[in-house]
C-alpha positions as CSV (number, residue, x, y, z in Angstrom):
1,X,134.3,98.8,76.2
2,X,131.6,97.7,78.7
3,X,131.7,96.9,82.3
4,X,129.2,96.1,85.1
5,X,129.2,98.0,88.4
6,X,127.4,96.3,91.2
7,X,127.5,96.4,95.0
8,X,125.6,95.3,98.2
9,X,124.8,91.8,97.0
10,X,124.5,90.4,100.5
11,X,124.5,86.8,99.3
12,X,122.1,84.5,101.3
13,X,120.8,87.4,103.4
14,X,117.3,86.5,104.7
15,X,114.3,88.5,103.7
16,X,112.8,90.4,106.6
17,X,109.1,90.4,107.3
18,X,108.0,87.4,105.3
19,X,109.1,84.3,107.4
20,X,106.7,85.3,110.3
21,X,103.7,84.7,108.1
22,X,102.5,81.1,107.5
23,X,101.3,81.9,104.0
24,X,104.7,83.2,102.8
25,X,106.2,81.1,99.9
26,X,109.4,80.4,101.9
27,X,110.7,77.8,99.4
28,X,110.6,80.4,96.6
29,X,112.1,83.2,98.7
30,X,115.0,81.4,100.3
31,X,117.4,81.8,97.4
32,X,116.3,85.2,95.9
33,X,119.7,86.9,96.6
34,X,121.5,84.0,94.8
35,X,119.0,84.1,91.9
36,X,119.4,87.8,91.5
37,X,123.2,87.4,91.3
38,X,122.9,84.6,88.8
39,X,120.8,86.8,86.6
40,X,123.5,89.4,86.8
41,X,126.2,86.9,85.7
42,X,123.9,85.8,82.9
43,X,123.7,89.4,81.7
44,X,127.4,89.9,82.0
45,X,127.9,86.9,79.7
46,X,125.2,88.0,77.2
47,X,126.6,91.5,77.0
48,X,130.2,90.1,76.8
49,X,131.4,92.8,79.2
50,X,135.1,93.4,79.6
51,X,135.0,93.2,83.4
52,X,132.8,93.4,86.5
53,X,133.3,95.7,89.6
54,X,131.8,94.7,93.0
55,X,132.0,97.7,95.3
56,X,131.6,96.0,98.6
57,X,129.2,93.9,100.8
58,X,129.3,90.7,98.7
59,X,128.5,88.8,101.9
60,X,126.3,89.6,104.8
61,X,128.3,89.6,108.0
62,X,130.0,87.0,110.1
63,X,128.5,83.8,108.6
64,X,130.4,80.6,108.8
65,X,128.4,78.6,106.2
66,X,130.9,78.0,103.4
67,X,128.2,77.1,101.0
68,X,127.6,80.8,100.3
69,X,131.2,81.2,99.4
70,X,131.2,78.1,97.2
71,X,128.2,79.5,95.4
72,X,130.1,82.8,94.7
73,X,133.1,80.8,93.4
74,X,130.8,78.8,91.1
75,X,129.4,82.0,89.6
76,X,132.9,83.5,89.2
77,X,133.9,80.3,87.4
78,X,131.3,81.0,84.8
79,X,132.8,84.4,84.2
80,X,136.3,83.0,84.3
81,X,135.5,80.6,81.5
82,X,134.3,83.5,79.4
83,X,137.5,85.5,80.1
84,X,135.8,88.2,82.2
85,X,137.8,89.5,85.2
86,X,136.1,90.7,88.4
87,X,137.5,93.5,90.7
88,X,136.2,93.0,94.2
89,X,136.4,95.4,97.1
90,X,135.5,94.4,100.7
91,X,132.8,96.5,102.4
92,X,131.8,96.6,106.1
93,X,129.9,93.4,106.0
94,X,132.7,91.6,104.2
95,X,135.1,92.7,106.9
96,X,133.0,90.6,109.4
97,X,132.8,87.5,107.2
98,X,134.6,84.2,107.8
99,X,134.5,83.6,104.0
100,X,136.4,86.8,103.3
101,X,139.2,85.7,105.5
102,X,139.5,82.1,104.5
103,X,138.1,81.3,101.1
104,X,140.5,81.3,98.1
105,X,138.8,82.9,95.1
106,X,139.1,81.9,91.4
107,X,142.0,83.4,89.4
108,X,139.8,85.9,87.6
109,X,138.8,87.6,90.9
110,X,141.1,90.5,91.9
111,X,140.8,91.8,95.4
112,X,141.6,95.4,96.3
113,X,144.0,95.7,99.3
114,X,142.5,96.7,102.6
115,X,145.7,98.1,104.1
116,X,146.3,100.9,101.6
117,X,144.8,102.1,98.3
118,X,145.8,99.9,95.3
119,X,145.3,99.9,91.6
120,X,144.7,97.4,88.8
121,X,145.7,98.3,85.2
122,X,144.1,96.8,82.2
123,X,146.7,97.6,79.6
124,X,144.8,96.5,76.5
125,X,141.8,98.7,77.4
126,X,143.9,101.5,79.0
127,X,141.7,101.3,82.1
128,X,142.9,101.8,85.7
129,X,140.9,100.8,88.7
130,X,141.7,102.3,92.1
131,X,140.3,101.2,95.4
132,X,140.8,100.2,99.1
133,X,138.7,97.7,101.0
134,X,137.7,97.5,104.6
135,X,139.9,95.7,107.2
136,X,137.3,96.4,110.0
137,X,133.6,96.8,109.7
138,X,133.5,100.2,111.5
139,X,135.9,102.0,109.2
140,X,135.5,105.7,109.9
141,X,138.6,106.8,108.0
142,X,138.3,108.8,104.7
143,X,139.6,106.2,102.4
144,X,139.2,108.2,99.3
145,X,141.7,110.7,100.4
146,X,144.5,108.2,100.0
147,X,143.5,107.1,96.5
148,X,146.3,107.7,93.9
149,X,146.2,110.3,91.1
150,X,144.6,109.2,87.8
151,X,146.7,107.6,85.1
152,X,147.1,110.1,82.4
153,X,145.4,109.3,79.1
154,X,143.6,106.3,80.6
155,X,140.0,105.7,81.8
156,X,140.2,105.9,85.6
157,X,137.6,104.2,87.8
158,X,137.5,104.7,91.6
159,X,135.9,101.9,93.6
160,X,134.7,102.9,97.1
161,X,132.3,101.6,99.8
162,X,131.0,104.8,101.5
163,X,128.0,106.4,103.0
164,X,129.1,109.7,101.4
165,X,127.5,112.8,102.8
166,X,123.7,113.2,103.0
167,X,122.8,109.5,103.7
168,X,122.0,109.7,107.4
169,X,120.1,106.4,107.3
170,X,123.4,104.5,106.6
171,X,126.3,104.1,109.0
172,X,128.9,106.8,108.2
173,X,131.6,104.4,107.1
174,X,134.5,105.8,105.0
175,X,133.0,109.3,105.0
176,X,133.9,111.7,102.2
177,X,132.2,114.4,100.1
178,X,131.0,114.5,96.6
179,X,133.2,117.4,95.9
180,X,136.3,115.4,97.0
181,X,135.4,112.6,94.5
182,X,134.7,114.9,91.6
183,X,138.0,116.7,92.2
184,X,140.1,113.5,92.0
185,X,140.3,113.5,88.3
186,X,138.7,110.0,87.8
187,X,136.2,109.3,85.0
188,X,133.9,107.1,87.1
189,X,133.3,106.4,90.8
190,X,131.8,103.0,91.4
191,X,130.3,103.4,94.9
192,X,128.7,100.9,97.3
193,X,127.0,100.8,100.7
194,X,123.9,102.9,100.0
195,X,121.1,100.5,98.9
196,X,119.3,103.0,96.7
197,X,120.2,103.7,93.1
198,X,121.5,107.2,92.5
199,X,123.6,109.0,89.9
200,X,125.1,111.8,91.9
201,X,127.2,113.5,89.2
202,X,128.0,113.3,85.5
203,X,131.4,114.1,84.0
204,X,132.8,112.7,86.1
205,X,130.2,110.0,86.9
206,X,129.5,109.2,90.5
207,X,127.0,106.4,91.0
208,X,125.4,104.0,93.5
209,X,123.9,101.0,91.7
210,X,121.8,100.1,94.8
211,X,121.5,96.5,96.0
212,X,120.7,93.7,93.7
213,X,117.7,92.4,95.6
214,X,115.4,94.2,98.1
215,X,115.4,92.4,101.4
216,X,112.5,94.1,103.3
217,X,109.6,96.5,102.8
218,X,111.8,99.6,103.0
219,X,113.8,98.5,99.9
220,X,111.0,99.2,97.4
221,X,110.8,99.0,93.6
222,X,113.3,98.0,91.0
223,X,116.8,96.7,92.1
224,X,119.9,95.8,90.1
225,X,123.2,96.9,88.8
226,X,124.7,99.3,86.2
227,X,126.0,98.6,82.7
228,X,128.6,101.2,81.8
229,X,129.9,101.8,78.2
230,X,132.9,103.9,77.3
231,X,135.2,104.6,74.4
232,X,138.4,106.7,73.8
233,X,136.4,109.9,74.7
234,X,135.3,108.6,78.1
235,X,132.1,107.3,79.6
236,X,129.2,107.3,77.1
237,X,126.2,105.6,78.8
238,X,125.2,104.3,82.3
239,X,122.2,101.9,82.1
240,X,120.3,100.2,84.8
241,X,120.1,96.4,84.8
242,X,117.1,95.1,86.7
243,X,117.9,91.7,88.1
244,X,115.8,91.4,91.3
245,X,113.8,88.2,91.5
246,X,111.3,89.6,94.1
247,X,110.1,93.2,94.1
248,X,108.8,94.9,97.2
249,X,105.9,97.3,96.6
250,X,103.8,99.7,98.7
251,X,100.3,99.7,97.2
252,X,98.1,102.5,98.4
253,X,94.3,102.2,97.7
254,X,91.8,105.0,98.3
255,X,88.6,103.4,99.6
256,X,86.7,106.6,100.3
257,X,83.9,105.6,97.9
258,X,83.4,102.2,99.5
259,X,80.8,101.7,102.2
260,X,81.4,98.1,103.1
261,X,84.2,95.7,103.7
262,X,83.1,93.7,100.6
263,X,83.4,96.8,98.4
264,X,86.8,97.6,99.8
265,X,88.0,94.0,99.1
266,X,86.8,94.2,95.5
267,X,88.6,97.5,94.9
268,X,91.8,95.9,96.3
269,X,91.4,93.0,93.9
270,X,91.2,95.4,91.0
271,X,94.3,97.2,92.3
272,X,96.2,93.9,92.5
273,X,95.2,93.0,89.0
274,X,96.6,96.3,87.7
275,X,99.8,95.9,89.7
276,X,100.4,92.4,88.3
277,X,99.7,93.5,84.8
278,X,102.3,96.3,85.1
279,X,105.0,94.0,86.5
280,X,107.1,92.1,84.1
281,X,107.3,88.3,84.5
282,X,108.7,86.3,86.2
283,X,109.1,88.8,89.1
284,X,107.5,87.9,92.4
285,X,105.7,90.7,94.3
286,X,105.7,91.3,98.1
287,X,103.1,94.0,98.7
288,X,102.5,96.2,101.7
289,X,98.8,97.2,101.2
290,X,97.8,100.5,102.6
291,X,94.1,101.4,102.7
292,X,93.3,105.2,102.8
293,X,90.4,107.5,102.8
294,X,87.5,108.7,104.9
295,X,85.0,105.9,104.5
296,X,81.8,104.5,106.0
297,X,83.6,101.1,106.0
298,X,86.2,102.3,108.5
299,X,84.5,100.6,111.5
300,X,84.3,97.2,109.7
301,X,87.9,97.4,108.6
302,X,89.0,98.1,112.2
303,X,86.8,95.6,113.9
304,X,87.2,92.8,111.4
305,X,91.0,93.0,110.9
306,X,91.5,89.2,110.7
307,X,88.7,88.7,108.2
308,X,90.0,91.6,106.2
309,X,93.4,90.0,105.8
310,X,91.9,86.7,104.8
311,X,89.8,88.5,102.2
312,X,92.8,90.4,100.9
313,X,94.8,87.1,100.6
314,X,91.9,85.7,98.7
315,X,92.2,88.5,96.2
316,X,95.9,87.9,95.9
317,X,95.3,84.2,95.2
318,X,92.9,85.2,92.4
319,X,95.8,86.9,90.7
320,X,98.1,83.9,91.1
321,X,99.6,83.4,94.5
322,X,102.8,82.2,92.9
323,X,103.6,85.8,91.9
324,X,101.8,88.1,94.4
325,X,102.2,87.9,98.2
326,X,100.7,90.3,100.7
327,X,103.4,91.2,103.3
328,X,101.1,93.4,105.5
329,X,97.8,95.1,105.4
330,X,97.8,98.6,106.9
331,X,94.4,100.3,107.6
332,X,94.9,104.0,107.6
333,X,91.3,105.0,106.8
334,X,89.2,107.5,108.8
335,X,85.6,107.3,110.0
336,X,83.1,109.5,108.1
337,X,81.7,111.2,111.2
338,X,83.3,113.5,113.7
339,X,83.4,113.6,117.5
340,X,80.5,116.2,117.7
341,X,78.1,113.9,115.8
342,X,78.9,111.0,118.1
343,X,78.5,113.0,121.3
344,X,75.1,114.2,120.1
345,X,73.7,110.7,120.0
346,X,72.9,110.6,123.7
347,X,73.4,106.8,124.0
348,X,76.0,104.4,125.3
349,X,78.4,105.2,122.4
350,X,78.4,108.9,123.4
351,X,79.0,107.9,127.0
352,X,81.9,105.7,125.9
353,X,83.3,108.6,123.8
354,X,83.3,110.9,126.8
355,X,84.9,108.2,129.0
356,X,87.7,107.6,126.5
357,X,88.3,111.3,126.0
358,X,88.9,111.7,129.7
359,X,90.9,108.5,130.2
360,X,94.4,109.7,129.2
361,X,94.2,112.3,132.0
362,X,93.0,109.9,134.7
363,X,96.1,108.6,136.6
364,X,94.1,106.0,138.5
365,X,92.6,104.5,135.4
366,X,96.0,104.5,133.5
367,X,97.6,102.7,136.5
368,X,94.8,100.1,136.6
369,X,95.0,99.5,132.8
370,X,98.7,99.2,133.0
371,X,98.5,96.7,135.9
372,X,96.2,94.5,133.7
373,X,98.2,94.8,130.5
374,X,101.9,94.8,131.5
375,X,101.9,91.1,132.8
376,X,100.6,90.0,129.5
377,X,103.3,92.0,127.6
378,X,106.0,90.7,129.9
379,X,105.1,87.1,128.9
380,X,105.2,87.9,125.2
381,X,108.2,86.9,123.1
382,X,110.8,89.7,122.9
383,X,110.8,89.7,119.1
384,X,107.0,90.2,119.1
385,X,107.2,93.2,121.5
386,X,110.0,94.7,119.4
387,X,107.9,94.4,116.3
388,X,104.8,96.0,117.7
389,X,105.1,99.6,118.9
390,X,101.9,99.3,120.9
391,X,103.4,96.5,123.0
392,X,106.6,98.3,123.5
393,X,104.6,101.3,124.7
394,X,102.9,99.2,127.3
395,X,106.2,97.7,128.4
396,X,107.5,101.3,128.9
397,X,104.4,102.2,130.9
398,X,103.0,104.6,128.3
399,X,99.3,103.8,127.7
400,X,97.8,107.3,127.5
401,X,98.8,107.7,123.8
402,X,97.6,104.2,123.1
403,X,94.1,105.1,124.3
404,X,94.2,108.2,122.1
405,X,95.2,106.2,119.1
406,X,92.6,103.5,119.4
407,X,89.6,105.7,120.4
408,X,88.5,106.8,116.9
409,X,88.7,103.3,115.4
410,X,86.9,101.7,118.4
411,X,84.1,104.3,118.3
412,X,83.7,104.0,114.6
413,X,83.4,100.2,114.8
414,X,80.9,100.3,117.7
415,X,79.0,103.1,116.1
416,X,78.5,101.1,112.9
417,X,77.4,98.0,114.9
418,X,74.7,100.1,116.7
């Protein structure tokens, strides 16, 4: 017997961090959550699984566009024609969705009750599935506590959308402990809500499949679902199914040995080439590039940020822009010299260093700087201010730390130019 465990599909959820850039391949990225789900359905058909479990967050909040729901029905129809039932549990995002409340699903989709724990029995397989969905998004009740006891002699699967314990980055919906789940007597817990893949326990199995498709730069690496096989003796294997269409990567490149911007760019090009070679086709790559190291090129990288990005995009294009896209370039390098060497120069750079060192403690200077900068920030779009910590700091009247932060880079750039 085989089944697929998936969760956190978030159909038609937009990708964050790509649309703001004019060179983003928006036409290719608009449908990636649908494409990932279609690949999962393809695998379900290829593997001839006995059923599929969706452990919450099929949709993505209070959307009123029925096209998303129609797409889901179309994919369920493919499974229905192959005789594959689907057991669907509503998560916190589904509880907000118009489609959850109004759309009638195909006959092969079986929905767990949201008022109380319910069970589905597959008599021919001797499998019992137990679960309870969300009626409200902010469900803080321990839902697992009300799940029924296991059916003796059958394979028992608990389906639950929960933050569990230890996942502080996720809202603490349907809280419970791992000990509670393992003590229930079920063979497998099909969890959802946490977007990272994790097998928390074996015998009994407790697993998060993670989300099907990463949607921003914090959801890195491979994404997908789980293929579970079992026999009369219980669960035998739990295998990851990679279905993401676009993979987010953080690529760190040490440029300590490079003395010029050109040398840095060529090293990045080689790093891109290696990354593409290691990534199976036809995956797209959204890369956050991080440059590290103590390098003589630091001043150029800081002072020529716009040119640097264009050079990096050129290297990406050389690999095939249809597969590799640079989401952001982060310069985290350090200058090769230190403050003592700069102060010993006895020129305008040394004078500027002394001025900048004293500036954070000069209230009159800070006020004058703030008076100049704040009107500019106040005119900036709110979303731009929220996206850039430096602008938010100015809006809050905090410029001393900003001076400290830019001083090393500014001195490195000016020192190189002179």
